[in-house]
Steps between C-alpha positions, in 0.01 A plus 500: 500500500176589318505416133399712197392276216562641155252303299337489158153396397344154518602267220822700457660558164868565428482876556320451831767260631798697369373836623426352845855364535651820363298735717564296810874528429471874450311546830765301688775708347322827590426434864228234531679176597168327573388510139443149359406409143188282496256339261142371549497259208712239329781586261482368145763360265583845358542654844717203604710553185554864597593417862738226391660719232589771747560276802230644728272291725125529469324735741355351820158345444229667711151366440318734740613808701194512723615567858545182698508433870878448474539859380383657825543235768747535786782257439659541839269274695507549877371179651523261791495121519214307665733420794592865571356640824249780526774706667726456195215599269418805708858618501515460123173682447605787725844529338360497146183695581273239346166361621475163320764233445492200273593177675722290272629150547858401417410451132359855490143381464240711671332343807286804576512863611572640846339832584580744779128500579496125552810519715357773718181306556704199614748687718253748648164325544178689574395552858234230481766255387765572763509136600673441171775748593664228713522260206844447349540280195868442452804281553749562782767587245274762335416639844869539587583652161210744516598612851866525387561280799675176581384143530659422835342159513273348238302191420352450151583860416384478137159361569222748425231490767221706648596645838339720766684796662487562877690783669662406829453840668325389821552313825606143464183380662275693264718398206487129590125509534451681174745279313289195582224649281727485196614189301852487643678343201359771279588791726757774456607662829642854458686606814797703620746374761237373741652162578195385703278555196753330275516198734121477530470505121754223470316289763180539299689378190426800277616502134740795516615773736607832347725693734481870415736796527801294402520383856720206596345154526648339810669159453268322744197633309645374180572158652147460634356601165718249320381218717134591444535567123414868533657734243645837592541810280686810605345822362686833500170691521282592799194297577252721318704510179573130517133408524423722197779348292399142580183523290710634210697169490220332300598377149328703227362189331246498782357838413535552126216551258510209259251661263665743262493609137806450287596584144742355247784732384362543152139566602360809329505795735145590393360161597710489816364842601140378459561192722694699754230769530232237550698326775534616861877449497767764507797307361523225239782248456633478144598153389751374245426201273602262787257675735780651706461856616682735265357822632227674688228729361324755716204709401718810479720319243214521253565876484857457382581563135588187302871427469513552126441777245469496124647671199294419193676484166352460151138545621291737711168315531409301805317249282842408349695521824612221733212379721489695823651817353195690619580406864861620514674832440593580143782750507595537128370422156726481194301443178443578134132403465178693521431645848213328681330614817713382791443677832780520754471633857798735453698650210737260324761509226313427176734488202306447179645566154355440151785276394509146364632320805518538878863386466564826315383701797702292746820531294438873469485528879835323530651765273311785670627410847847398387456157659733216398340288229663156467527328162260225612226746613557706186445184300174422679369854431609466140297179482198671650511773236556252213208288620248779553586701191576201270852647474366847428271373219182545700294821465544537875876559455619856548826687442554474876498120476750509215729738690495282817540179306820629338648580840408160634668330206823677589483408871385140458708418194189345339384583149124568511431367150687171547346457843150564357550226242591248770235629739204472265609153379580373849161329525140476388254540778242311299736201482643517849178563693149356514215719372386609851858598580558677172194725529605614848879524453470878440144589581374825644164591650346836419197689636346778296180672604410209727565230233764234566687329218838346434755518223790263468787514255755245373771550247581235244707451188212458258143376562544134422474388862196723563303336219600157625370576851218748434219271624684424829582874542138601441369254758764600753431872447122447543548300818732766638248775411212318670696435819603867528153632398648718226280657229753377249854370482749542219829342396732700275744274313778709349733385221830678579631440152214659298389745775137383465267344747192277534235567760304213653209634703214335690209633703221747452366472141365857487851632569680257273276604203645854534852384420562612144840340428509237228321189632678184390276262704237552770684665788832526312611829344805612298659818639743621237781710649373460854767375741432697822233403744556822696511758229301347217259224616391635842402853372305334215319264737411782741372714213274218385391425852384857564282512190127449567344171419769271641449241768637757748241767432 
């Protein structure tokens, strides 16, 4: 079944994780069983605390949703072994209406490809190569099996050898004279019930006599053949059909194309398409990590839609979305942030509300649709609201958040205030993580009027740990900014007890000089009463960015 990933932004925060789990649950309860909660970043100690408190596993980790070869490949691989005959391969191709077969050994490793074109050239040679039409490369066993006949008498039946066909449809004198021009021990004689021809062939010590039409082989003929070491096959077909089928008894390993292009299962579909287009092949074996064939890719498979779709929660900008989001279908967006430009090929459900938390929107949809909301999911959504609104103390909090939070308290049995106390003291990111990890634990990329920048936020009980680690944080933030080629990067450190923040910012000096908050040290500002990146810091930054005279102008 195709999957629908319900997924938050990169470097997910608590609201992103909780709303993804909650909305995936809602979709499953309202008719979308393929909905799966996912994340594209690591959880942190606070998220782990929430998940453990309410007994819910973390969403599935998905680093990249770019379509892969495995998303569109054909898993039902129709193949033959190297020992299969051309007749078997042709029957399979005709029955399945396919033109090319992979040839797989008993460990499912690809030996090559067998094409209908290659088979037809072998079985039906051109007029100037008719001498080759007598050539049969096969074992006696394969000959008998291909003819659906019987090995009446055989010597070394499994030995593959190159033989020459001769039809015994002439006088015995003419036949005997002509037979002498052939290498007797490499000759197949195809004949009906002409005993004089059969006897002459035995006297000349041919390799095998094929008696056609299902006609009886007389005991004295069999006895003579046994004494001379001549094998006999009984064919149920007429002479013309038998001679045609004989050439189809060749093992396919003698005619396969050993040059082919293969892909690993997790190869990007974009890169696979480029290689496939540049090649002259029509099908491509897909290999698992042990190089066994796991599927087949044809050029028409590249036209298939990828086997996954996305529902974005807590963001609506591709710059913040899981890598590859631009290559798959986005079917819904549930968010409470500013609306960015995100083009979709068809209309989608876009639910955006000016509330403090995406979890508020998700919980509201549970109530709207009358879907069952378990205490554990209600607890997660409560945690998402508490986290994003600082338990309703943030300026982003709305009456709608308060209304929903009260209902979630009743369903989950959790008290929001007591939970908030435990939640905000459950860890210190600046203690638990290195500086490079801390500055990206909840970091978002923004693009405004062609300028790219990033803003991260961490919440602490006091600023003691920030001042201890400010130099490491500054270096890590600058390195991160340079690697991503941002005009500037900021880190908002919020004290949840005093409802104040510090802003550490690095980058373009012209822009930084326009920040008019109280400067405590170069690149460090005190933001009294500022606790929201979304509603307070981001609008301020964009306002300053759009003023003339900055590094962006």
